[in-house]
C-alpha positions in Angstrom: 0.0 0.0 0.0 2.9 2.4 0.8 4.5 1.7 -2.5 1.2 2.4 -4.3 0.8 5.8 -2.6 4.4 6.7 -3.4 4.0 5.7 -7.1 0.7 7.7 -7.3 2.3 10.8 -5.8 5.3 10.4 -8.1 2.9 10.2 -11.1 1.0 13.3 -10.0 4.3 15.2 -9.6 5.5 14.2 -13.1 2.1 15.2 -14.7 2.2 18.5 -12.9 5.8 19.2 -14.2 4.8 18.3 -17.8 1.8 20.6 -17.7 3.9 23.5 -16.3 6.6 23.0 -19.0 3.9 23.1 -21.7 2.5 26.4 -20.3 6.0 28.0 -20.5 6.4 27.0 -24.1 3.2 28.7 -25.0 4.3 32.0 -23.3 6.9 32.5 -26.0 4.1 32.8 -28.7 1.6 34.5 -26.4 1.1 37.6 -28.7 1.7 35.8 -32.0 -1.5 35.4 -34.0 -0.2 34.3 -37.4 3.0 32.8 -38.7 4.7 34.8 -41.4 8.1 35.0 -43.0 10.3 37.6 -44.6 11.2 36.8 -48.1 14.6 37.4 -49.7 13.3 40.5 -51.7 12.3 42.2 -48.4 8.5 41.5 -48.6 6.6 39.3 -46.2 4.5 36.2 -46.7 1.5 35.2 -44.7 -1.5 33.0 -45.5 -0.7 32.9 -49.2 -0.5 36.7 -49.5 2.5 38.9 -50.0 2.9 42.2 -48.2 5.3 45.1 -48.8 5.5 46.4 -45.3 5.7 45.2 -41.7 4.6 47.8 -39.1 4.9 47.7 -35.3 2.3 50.3 -34.2 2.3 51.3 -30.5 0.1 53.6 -28.5 -2.5 53.8 -25.8 -6.1 52.9 -26.5 -8.8 55.0 -24.9 -9.2 54.2 -21.1 -6.4 51.7 -21.2 -3.9 51.4 -18.4 -0.9 50.7 -20.6 0.3 50.9 -24.2 -0.4 48.2 -26.7 1.6 47.2 -29.8 0.1 45.8 -33.0 2.2 44.2 -35.6 0.7 44.3 -39.1 1.9 43.1 -42.5 0.5 45.5 -45.0 0.4 46.7 -48.6 -0.8 50.1 -47.4 2.0 52.6 -47.0 0.9 53.6 -43.4 -1.5 52.5 -40.7 -2.4 54.8 -37.8 -2.6 53.5 -34.2 -6.4 54.2 -34.3 -6.8 52.1 -37.4 -4.6 49.4 -35.9 -6.5 48.9 -32.7 -9.9 49.1 -34.3 -9.0 46.6 -37.0 -7.6 44.2 -34.3 -11.0 43.0 -33.5 -12.1 45.8 -31.2 -14.4 47.7 -33.5 -18.1 46.9 -34.0 -18.0 48.5 -37.5 -17.0 46.4 -40.4 -15.7 49.6 -42.1 -12.8 49.6 -39.6 -11.4 46.3 -40.7 -8.8 45.7 -43.5 -9.3 43.4 -46.4 -6.8 40.5 -46.2 -5.1 41.8 -49.4 -4.5 45.2 -47.7 -3.3 44.3 -44.2 -3.2 41.4 -41.7 -2.6 41.5 -37.9 0.1 39.0 -37.0 1.0 39.9 -33.4 -0.5 41.8 -30.5 1.4 42.8 -27.3 
């Protein structure tokens, strides 16, 4: 009976350690929403689309306690912070969202 309890406790400990290790791995990709790559010609590829620009757009949303950063791949020459946060999924108006050909959100911090 003593051996059974020790084995059971050991198994619980191992499972707990495995779960914690998995959570740590996921923290590295916490803000990553899409996988993309930079091509040799300086453009970016994501979801079968090619984009000319990569923007890291930072600022503070209304009533927010801290700054946010949105990383977009884009064929538009510029994206304002207001456009970025609205198009990130926070706007209720479809007019605030980009078409997939124009820009795509790949990371949010």
